[in-house]
C-alpha positions in Angstrom: 0.0 0.1 0.1 1.6 3.4 -0.8 0.8 6.7 1.3 -2.3 7.9 -0.9 -3.9 4.9 -0.4 -6.5 5.1 2.3 -9.2 3.0 4.0 -13.0 3.0 2.9 -14.7 3.8 -0.5 -13.0 7.4 -1.1 -9.2 8.2 -1.8 -7.5 10.7 -1.1 -5.6 11.9 -4.6 -3.2 14.0 -2.5 -1.4 15.0 -5.2 -4.3 16.3 -7.6 -4.7 14.9 -11.1 -2.6 12.2 -11.6 0.2 12.4 -14.0 -0.1 10.1 -17.3 1.8 7.2 -17.2 5.8 8.1 -17.3 6.3 4.8 -19.7 4.9 4.6 -22.9 4.0 0.8 -22.5 2.4 1.5 -19.1 4.9 -0.2 -17.0 4.6 1.3 -13.6 7.8 0.1 -11.9 10.8 2.6 -11.5 14.1 2.1 -9.6 15.6 4.5 -7.5 18.1 6.0 -10.3 14.9 6.6 -12.3 13.0 8.2 -9.9 16.0 10.6 -9.0 16.0 11.6 -13.1 12.4 12.2 -12.9 12.5 14.3 -9.4 15.6 15.7 -9.4 15.8 14.6 -6.0 19.0 12.3 -4.6 19.3 8.8 -3.9 20.1 9.8 -0.1 16.9 12.1 0.0 14.4 9.4 -1.4 16.2 7.1 1.7 15.7 9.3 4.0 11.9 10.3 3.2 11.1 6.5 3.4 13.1 6.4 6.8 11.2 9.3 8.7 7.7 8.2 7.4 7.2 10.5 4.2 7.5 7.5 1.9 6.5 4.6 4.4 6.3 2.0 2.1 8.2 1.5 -1.1 7.6 -2.1 -2.5 11.0 -3.9 -3.5 11.8 -6.4 -6.0 12.8 -10.0 -6.1 16.6 -9.0 -5.4 15.6 -5.9 -2.7 16.0 -3.2 -5.4 13.3 -0.6 -4.3 10.3 -0.1 -7.2 8.8 2.8 -7.1 5.0 3.8 -8.6 3.4 6.3 -10.6 1.5 6.8 -7.1 4.9 7.2 -5.3 5.5 9.7 -8.0 2.8 11.7 -7.7 2.8 12.0 -3.7 6.6 12.7 -4.4 5.3 15.7 -6.7 2.9 16.7 -3.6 5.6 16.6 -1.0 7.5 18.8 -3.6 5.1 21.6 -3.3 4.6 21.2 0.2 8.6 21.7 0.8 8.1 25.0 -1.7 5.3 26.3 1.2 7.9 26.0 3.8 6.2 23.6 5.5 8.4 22.0 8.5 9.3 18.2 7.3 7.3 17.4 10.9 4.2 18.8 9.4 4.7 17.1 6.1 5.4 13.6 7.8 2.5 14.2 10.2 0.3 14.6 7.3 1.8 11.3 5.6 0.6 9.8 8.7 -2.7 11.2 8.7 -3.4 10.0 5.0 -2.3 6.6 5.6 -4.9 6.6 8.8 -8.0 7.3 6.4 -10.9 9.2 6.0 -11.6 10.0 9.4 -8.4 12.4 9.4 -9.8 15.0 6.8 -10.6 17.4 9.2 -7.2 17.4 10.7 -5.6 17.5 7.0 -7.9 20.3 6.3 -6.8 22.4 9.4 -2.9 21.4 8.3 -3.3 22.5 4.9 -5.4 25.3 5.6 -2.8 27.0 7.9 0.2 26.3 5.4 -2.3 27.9 2.8 -2.3 31.2 5.3 1.4 31.1 5.4 1.7 30.9 1.9 -0.6 33.9 1.3 1.5 35.8 3.8 4.7 35.1 2.4 3.0 36.2 -1.1 2.1 39.4 0.3 5.6 39.6 1.9 7.2 39.0 -1.4 4.7 41.6 -3.5 6.2 44.3 -0.9 9.8 43.0 -1.5 9.0 43.1 -5.3 8.0 46.8 -5.3 10.8 48.0 -3.2 13.1 46.3 -6.0 11.4 47.6 -9.0 11.5 51.0 -7.5 14.9 50.9 -7.2 15.3 49.3 -11.0 13.4 52.2 -12.2 15.6 54.5 -10.0 18.8 53.3 -11.7 17.5 53.2 -14.7 16.9 56.6 -14.8 20.1 57.6 -13.3 21.8 55.2 -16.3 19.8 57.3 -19.0 20.8 60.7 -17.4 24.4 59.7 -17.3 24.3 58.6 -20.7 22.7 61.6 -22.1 25.4 63.9 -20.2 28.2 62.0 -21.4 26.8 62.1 -24.9 27.0 66.1 -24.8 
């Protein structure tokens, strides 16, 4: 069972719409090196995610090699988005635990994601203010550069 599977009849498609099969033949098993190539994460990071419970169960081949599925790749896509929000790793692990626990955790998941969304919106507002300062400075230097060029050409 992957992180994204839940109990009951409903499932949490955590990463949004699943991406199309990444292989034209529909083969749904990837080695760790293939996942590294798809995601840009390191093998060390993937193993660490598994160790801390962010990727709780990765199937293994008969030789013991990790075998990731498209659902695992979709989950890693969500984890990447959560990282971009600035969500602490402990909260991401908690979210993964809640997903595994099933539908009865929807309220707690909702609250966790809602809080993260509020934090993201606050950061966006902060970045907009920072962008406005940068735009003013860029405009100032552009005007100053034109004035200097005009003086030199006289």
